[in-house]
C-alpha positions as CSV (number, residue, x, y, z in Angstrom):
1,X,-180.4,-162.6,-55.0
2,X,-181.7,-160.2,-57.3
3,X,-184.7,-158.6,-55.7
4,X,-185.3,-158.1,-52.1
5,X,-189.0,-158.1,-51.4
6,X,-190.8,-156.8,-48.2
7,X,-194.2,-157.5,-46.6
8,X,-194.9,-154.3,-44.9
9,X,-197.4,-154.8,-42.2
10,X,-195.1,-156.1,-39.4
11,X,-192.0,-156.0,-41.2
12,X,-191.0,-152.0,-42.3
13,X,-194.4,-151.2,-39.5
14,X,-195.1,-152.2,-36.9
15,X,-199.0,-152.3,-37.4
16,X,-200.5,-155.3,-36.9
17,X,-201.2,-154.5,-33.6
18,X,-203.1,-151.5,-34.1
19,X,-205.4,-153.5,-37.1
20,X,-205.7,-155.7,-34.1
21,X,-207.1,-153.0,-31.4
22,X,-209.6,-151.3,-34.0
23,X,-210.7,-155.3,-34.7
24,X,-211.2,-155.8,-31.6
25,X,-212.7,-153.1,-30.8
26,X,-215.3,-153.3,-33.9
27,X,-216.5,-156.6,-33.6
28,X,-217.3,-155.9,-29.8
29,X,-219.7,-153.2,-31.3
30,X,-221.1,-155.7,-34.0
31,X,-221.5,-159.1,-31.3
32,X,-221.8,-157.9,-28.1
33,X,-222.8,-161.2,-26.7
34,X,-219.8,-163.0,-28.9
35,X,-216.2,-163.1,-28.1
36,X,-214.4,-162.3,-31.4
37,X,-210.4,-162.4,-29.7
38,X,-209.4,-165.8,-29.6
39,X,-210.8,-165.6,-33.3
40,X,-208.8,-163.1,-34.3
41,X,-205.3,-164.9,-32.5
42,X,-202.8,-165.9,-35.6
43,X,-204.8,-163.4,-38.3
44,X,-201.4,-161.6,-39.1
45,X,-200.9,-161.3,-42.8
46,X,-204.3,-162.3,-43.3
47,X,-206.5,-159.6,-45.3
48,X,-209.0,-157.8,-43.5
49,X,-211.9,-158.8,-45.2
50,X,-210.9,-162.8,-45.4
51,X,-210.6,-162.1,-41.6
52,X,-213.9,-161.1,-41.1
53,X,-215.3,-163.5,-43.6
54,X,-213.9,-166.0,-41.3
55,X,-215.1,-164.4,-38.4
56,X,-219.0,-164.6,-39.9
57,X,-218.0,-168.4,-40.7
58,X,-217.2,-169.5,-37.5
59,X,-219.8,-167.1,-35.4
60,X,-222.8,-168.1,-37.6
61,X,-223.2,-164.7,-37.7
62,X,-223.3,-162.0,-40.4
63,X,-222.4,-158.8,-40.3
64,X,-224.1,-155.7,-41.6
65,X,-223.3,-154.3,-45.2
66,X,-220.4,-152.3,-45.5
67,X,-218.5,-153.4,-42.3
68,X,-215.5,-153.8,-44.6
69,X,-214.6,-150.9,-46.1
70,X,-215.8,-149.3,-42.7
71,X,-213.5,-151.6,-40.5
72,X,-211.0,-150.9,-43.5
73,X,-211.4,-146.9,-42.8
74,X,-210.9,-147.2,-39.1
75,X,-208.0,-148.8,-39.5
76,X,-206.5,-146.7,-41.1
77,X,-206.9,-143.9,-39.4
78,X,-205.2,-145.7,-36.3
79,X,-201.9,-146.0,-38.9
80,X,-202.3,-142.1,-39.3
81,X,-202.3,-141.7,-35.6
82,X,-200.0,-144.2,-34.0
83,X,-197.6,-146.1,-36.6
84,X,-194.2,-146.5,-36.1
85,X,-192.1,-147.7,-38.4
86,X,-190.2,-151.5,-36.7
87,X,-187.3,-150.4,-35.0
88,X,-183.6,-150.3,-37.5
89,X,-185.9,-150.8,-40.5
90,X,-184.5,-148.0,-42.5
91,X,-180.8,-148.8,-41.2
92,X,-181.0,-152.7,-42.5
93,X,-182.6,-151.4,-46.1
94,X,-180.2,-149.0,-46.8
95,X,-177.6,-151.3,-46.2
96,X,-179.5,-154.1,-48.7
97,X,-177.7,-152.8,-52.1
98,X,-179.6,-153.5,-55.6
99,X,-183.4,-153.7,-56.0
100,X,-186.1,-153.4,-53.4
101,X,-189.5,-153.9,-53.4
102,X,-192.8,-153.7,-51.1
103,X,-195.8,-156.6,-51.1
104,X,-198.5,-156.3,-49.5
105,X,-202.0,-157.6,-48.6
106,X,-203.2,-154.5,-47.4
107,X,-204.9,-151.7,-50.2
108,X,-202.7,-150.1,-52.5
109,X,-203.0,-146.6,-50.5
110,X,-202.4,-148.3,-47.3
111,X,-199.0,-149.4,-48.1
112,X,-198.3,-146.1,-49.7
113,X,-199.2,-144.8,-46.5
114,X,-197.3,-147.0,-44.3
115,X,-194.1,-146.7,-46.0
116,X,-194.5,-142.8,-46.6
117,X,-195.2,-142.3,-42.9
118,X,-192.1,-144.6,-41.9
119,X,-189.8,-142.8,-44.5
120,X,-189.0,-145.4,-46.7
121,X,-190.6,-144.4,-49.9
122,X,-187.6,-143.4,-51.4
123,X,-186.1,-146.6,-51.1
124,X,-189.4,-148.7,-53.1
125,X,-190.4,-145.8,-55.3
126,X,-193.5,-147.2,-57.7
127,X,-192.4,-150.9,-56.7
128,X,-195.3,-151.6,-54.0
129,X,-197.6,-154.1,-55.0
130,X,-200.6,-154.8,-52.9
131,X,-203.3,-157.3,-52.5
132,X,-205.7,-155.2,-55.0
133,X,-203.4,-156.1,-57.8
134,X,-203.7,-159.5,-58.0
135,X,-207.2,-162.5,-58.3
136,X,-206.3,-164.2,-54.9
137,X,-204.5,-162.0,-51.8
138,X,-201.3,-164.3,-49.5
139,X,-201.0,-166.8,-48.8
140,X,-202.2,-167.8,-52.6
141,X,-198.6,-166.8,-54.9
142,X,-200.2,-164.6,-56.8
143,X,-199.2,-161.3,-55.7
144,X,-195.0,-162.2,-55.0
145,X,-195.6,-164.1,-58.6
146,X,-197.0,-160.3,-60.4
147,X,-194.5,-158.4,-58.0
148,X,-191.6,-160.6,-60.0
149,X,-193.1,-160.4,-63.3
150,X,-193.4,-156.4,-63.1
151,X,-189.8,-156.1,-61.9
152,X,-188.6,-158.7,-64.6
153,X,-187.0,-161.6,-62.3
154,X,-187.2,-164.9,-62.0
155,X,-189.2,-166.2,-58.8
156,X,-185.6,-168.4,-57.8
157,X,-183.7,-165.0,-57.7
158,X,-186.2,-163.4,-55.1
159,X,-185.4,-163.3,-51.0
160,X,-188.9,-162.3,-49.2
161,X,-188.6,-160.6,-45.8
162,X,-192.4,-161.9,-44.4
163,X,-193.3,-162.2,-40.6
164,X,-196.2,-164.1,-41.1
165,X,-198.1,-167.7,-41.9
166,X,-199.8,-166.9,-45.3
167,X,-197.4,-164.3,-46.3
168,X,-193.8,-167.3,-45.6
169,X,-196.3,-169.9,-47.5
170,X,-197.1,-167.3,-50.4
171,X,-193.8,-166.8,-51.0
172,X,-192.6,-170.4,-50.8
173,X,-195.3,-171.7,-53.0
174,X,-194.0,-168.8,-55.8
175,X,-190.8,-170.7,-55.8
176,X,-188.9,-167.6,-53.8
177,X,-186.4,-168.1,-50.5
178,X,-187.6,-166.4,-47.5
179,X,-186.2,-164.9,-44.3
180,X,-188.5,-164.1,-41.4
181,X,-189.4,-161.5,-38.6
182,X,-190.4,-162.0,-34.9
183,X,-189.3,-158.4,-33.6
184,X,-193.1,-156.6,-34.4
185,X,-195.1,-156.1,-31.1
186,X,-198.1,-158.3,-32.1
187,X,-196.2,-162.0,-32.5
188,X,-197.0,-165.1,-30.6
189,X,-194.3,-167.1,-29.0
190,X,-194.5,-169.4,-30.7
191,X,-194.0,-167.8,-34.3
192,X,-190.6,-168.6,-35.1
193,X,-191.5,-172.5,-35.1
194,X,-194.1,-171.1,-37.0
195,X,-192.6,-169.2,-39.9
196,X,-189.9,-172.3,-40.3
197,X,-192.5,-175.0,-40.4
198,X,-194.6,-172.9,-43.2
199,X,-191.2,-172.7,-44.7
200,X,-188.9,-169.7,-44.1
201,X,-185.0,-170.5,-45.1
202,X,-184.4,-168.5,-41.5
203,X,-186.2,-166.6,-39.0
204,X,-184.5,-163.3,-37.0
205,X,-185.9,-161.5,-34.2
206,X,-184.0,-157.7,-34.9
207,X,-183.7,-155.7,-38.1
208,X,-180.1,-154.9,-36.9
209,X,-178.8,-158.8,-38.3
210,X,-181.4,-158.0,-41.7
211,X,-178.4,-156.8,-44.2
212,X,-176.2,-159.1,-43.0
213,X,-177.8,-162.2,-43.7
214,X,-179.4,-160.5,-46.9
215,X,-175.7,-159.5,-48.1
216,X,-174.3,-162.8,-47.2
217,X,-176.5,-165.3,-49.1
218,X,-177.0,-167.8,-49.3
219,X,-177.1,-168.6,-45.6
220,X,-176.5,-171.6,-44.4
221,X,-177.8,-173.7,-41.2
């Protein structure tokens, strides 16, 4: 593999749980008569705009204009205040040689802030790619294909580290190989099975095993 591409939220930083908390709080204020919490289950890896569009569709209730940017700003504020790196991720990245990048469904500004807060900017430089750079976010393959194209690496030579079904689906559709990760705090009990079903070649739950797996690729069950 010539390029290792990391998702950000839930792989580099433990952010999904913070975003979910903000979404639950804001939707409770906007839709007090509706229990929206069940609608937010298994939405990890989905953009905030797509999550809110799904909530509108399933509840039949339109959100006020400006809700999407306001909630994104509230999530960014929570991340600035509370975000923590995934345990062991810095050591794992330092032990993986070669070219590394980030590809996330978050905005580029959010990705840069999260990577900086985790102390990982030096490992990725400007090789950070976000949903606002392409026509369609994950689960479409656009973002992963764009990252590979920009870095001049064929998709078949890219290894992706993903925690979500949409991200795994996207990387698989792009023709890349995926290692699933289930070590963040937001992960449902059946996530390992769901990642395998979406196309992951291997699923791990601790970052301290990542470098060994990547450096020893190809992996055989």
